[in-house]
C-alpha positions as CSV (number, residue, x, y, z in Angstrom):
1,M,0.0,0.0,0.0
2,P,1.4,3.4,-0.9
3,I,2.2,5.9,1.9
4,I,2.5,9.2,-0.1
5,K,-0.7,11.1,-0.8
6,S,-0.1,11.4,-4.5
7,A,0.7,7.7,-4.9
8,K,-2.6,6.8,-3.0
9,K,-4.5,9.0,-5.5
10,R,-2.7,7.3,-8.4
11,V,-4.0,4.0,-7.1
12,R,-7.5,5.3,-6.9
13,V,-7.4,6.8,-10.4
14,S,-5.7,3.7,-12.0
15,T,-8.4,1.5,-10.4
16,K,-11.1,3.5,-12.0
17,A,-9.4,3.6,-15.3
18,A,-8.9,-0.3,-15.2
19,A,-12.6,-0.7,-14.5
20,R,-13.5,1.6,-17.4
21,N,-11.1,-0.1,-19.8
22,S,-12.2,-3.6,-18.8
23,K,-15.9,-2.6,-19.4
24,T,-14.9,-1.3,-23.0
25,K,-13.0,-4.5,-23.7
26,R,-15.8,-6.8,-22.5
27,S,-18.4,-4.9,-24.7
28,L,-16.0,-5.1,-27.6
29,K,-15.6,-8.8,-27.3
30,S,-19.2,-9.5,-27.0
31,A,-20.0,-7.3,-30.1
32,I,-17.4,-9.2,-32.1
33,K,-18.6,-12.6,-30.9
34,S,-22.2,-11.7,-31.7
35,F,-21.1,-10.6,-35.2
36,H,-19.3,-13.9,-35.9
37,A,-22.3,-15.9,-34.5
38,A,-24.7,-14.0,-37.0
39,V,-22.2,-14.5,-39.9
40,T,-21.9,-18.2,-39.2
41,G,-25.7,-18.5,-38.6
42,G,-26.5,-17.1,-42.1
43,D,-28.8,-14.4,-40.9
44,K,-27.8,-11.4,-43.2
45,K,-30.0,-8.9,-41.5
46,Q,-28.7,-9.8,-38.0
47,A,-25.1,-9.9,-39.4
48,A,-25.5,-6.3,-40.7
49,T,-26.9,-4.9,-37.4
50,S,-24.1,-6.7,-35.4
51,H,-21.5,-5.6,-37.9
52,A,-22.5,-1.9,-37.2
53,K,-22.4,-2.6,-33.5
54,A,-19.0,-4.3,-33.7
55,Q,-17.5,-1.3,-35.7
56,S,-18.9,1.1,-33.2
57,A,-17.4,-0.8,-30.3
58,L,-14.1,-0.9,-32.1
59,D,-14.3,2.9,-32.8
60,K,-15.0,3.5,-29.1
61,A,-12.0,1.3,-28.0
62,G,-9.7,3.3,-30.4
63,K,-11.1,6.6,-29.1
64,K,-10.5,5.7,-25.5
65,N,-7.0,4.4,-26.3
66,V,-7.9,0.9,-25.0
67,M,-6.8,-0.4,-28.4
68,H,-4.3,1.0,-30.8
69,K,-5.7,2.9,-33.8
70,N,-4.0,0.7,-36.3
71,K,-5.2,-2.4,-34.6
72,V,-8.7,-1.0,-34.7
73,A,-8.4,-0.3,-38.4
74,R,-7.2,-3.9,-39.1
75,K,-10.0,-5.4,-37.1
76,K,-12.6,-3.2,-38.9
77,R,-11.2,-4.3,-42.2
78,Q,-11.4,-8.0,-41.1
79,L,-15.0,-7.6,-40.0
80,A,-15.8,-6.0,-43.4
81,A,-14.2,-8.8,-45.3
82,A,-16.1,-11.4,-43.3
83,A,-19.4,-9.6,-43.8
84,K,-18.7,-9.4,-47.5
85,A,-17.8,-13.1,-47.6
86,A,-21.1,-13.9,-45.7
87,N,-23.1,-11.8,-48.3
88,T,-21.6,-13.4,-51.3
89,G,-21.9,-16.9,-49.7
90,S,-18.4,-18.0,-50.3
91,A,-15.3,-18.1,-48.0
92,S,-13.1,-17.4,-51.0
93,A,-14.2,-13.7,-51.2
94,A,-12.6,-13.0,-47.8
95,K,-9.3,-14.5,-49.2
96,K,-9.5,-12.4,-52.3
97,S,-9.9,-9.1,-50.5
98,T,-6.6,-9.5,-48.7
99,A,-3.7,-7.8,-50.3
100,K,-0.8,-9.9,-51.7
101,K,2.7,-9.3,-50.6
102,P,4.9,-7.5,-53.1
103,V,7.4,-9.7,-55.0
104,R,10.9,-8.8,-54.0
105,Q,13.5,-8.0,-56.7
106,A,16.7,-10.1,-57.1
107,Q,19.7,-8.4,-55.5
108,G,21.9,-6.3,-57.8
109,K,19.1,-5.5,-60.2
110,P,17.4,-2.2,-59.8
111,A,13.6,-2.0,-60.1
112,A,12.5,-0.9,-63.5
113,K,10.9,2.6,-63.3
114,K,8.4,3.8,-65.7
115,A,9.1,7.1,-67.2
116,A,6.4,9.6,-66.4
117,P,4.9,11.3,-69.5
118,K,6.3,14.8,-69.9
119,K,3.6,17.5,-69.9
120,T,4.1,20.3,-72.3
121,T,2.4,23.5,-71.2
122,A,2.1,26.5,-73.5
123,K,3.6,29.6,-71.9
124,K,1.3,32.6,-71.7
125,S,2.7,35.9,-72.8
126,P,3.1,38.2,-69.8
127,A,0.4,40.8,-69.4
128,K,1.5,44.3,-70.5
129,K,1.4,47.0,-67.9
130,P,-0.6,50.0,-68.7
131,T,1.4,53.1,-69.5
132,A,1.6,55.9,-66.9
133,K,-0.6,58.8,-67.8
134,K,1.1,62.2,-68.0
135,K,-0.3,65.1,-66.0
């Protein structure tokens, strides 16, 4: 147990934060589980509503810094791919949506660069200044 007053306060604050974070994590897990249950169950309408709830829960977790923003984006992308696969009715649609890894070049060979087309622009003649009026 801490003795210093500020350390006691940190314990109180961190306990509250831990409770808040665990509640967010618990609601996120339940939303994702209900989405996966709806997808495997085949109910498209239920899957659509649970997909929206799962995305909302992910956004809240990212906003509260319970989960890293990149992980949130990755999970949302995975949920969208699963929803798309469920709508099309094939598991291969989820595999097609994932990006392929780039093919590495052999050592010693530079990557071939495409030459960008050169744009030719016609130069405008400079505007003539009006002559000064004599008084």
